Steps between C-alpha positions, in 0.01 A plus 500: 500500500337683792725753670447685828454815290222328304327382801532845667357674198208257473431539879513876451175472316332410812671781688396754227136390522520538888660855475221602261226350706630658819524842342149499371356362830700752702358780285147380532541415871630852583210655327242271663660557842417868464134383466546267808483194283728222394549347157362175627178665622470677162538164322235338724257779440578498118358142486218568750397817324294297261217473766533125518609295798827310430650204688810562701713267271398707204577822669840364616585406138391830360680700770816282467498426877532191697189390677646595846602839377159558327325409840692776670412748227146406500476525877639854477258593223209361695594713797522807274145396369645476142387135455279246666493127506189285449454120487429382140133394480585244222789340698483569875857394533630806314519870605453760243639843530313813385594871470297723707373845384788659683732247336367590146558867580850432603555293186412808287737720696782242504460419123536868415816511704632183327405644158692818566803291600458275192493818297832609644648165430377491134641852459837379632522179303289568191153374389645273230750352746234436766275333241788277376591412856147427594454272194836315568414458874154352413663260256768395743258466787280276277790289407614452855159402600405799711 
C-alpha cells in the first residue's frame, strides 16, 4: 500500500538531487563569477576547447542548455571574442561554433578555477564518496536514457 509518507520519501530523492546540484553549481558559479564568467560559458568552452567546430545542437546538449538559452550564451561569447561561428562547409545549413584563441586562454583560467573548487568539494565530501556518487549518477543517467 502506498502512503503519503512513502510518496513523500520517494519524491524526496528528486529534492535531494536538486539540493546537491544547486550547491555544487552555486560554488562553481560564484568562483567563475570572480573570473567574469558563468558556468554555462565554461561548459561551452570545455567542449570547444578541443579545437574542433561543433554544431549548436551538440553544444546545447553538452552544456545542458535549451537552444534559445544557448543562443544567448553564444551571442554573449561572440561579443567577448571567446567564440566565433562559421557555416559548416560539409553542410551549409549548419553553423559550427569554434573557440577563439582568447576563448582557449579563458578556458585554461576558468578550468583552473573550477578545479580549485572541485578540490574543495572533494575535501568536504571525500574522494571515495565522490567516486561512488559519480559512478551511481552515470549508471542512473544511462538507465534513464540521458
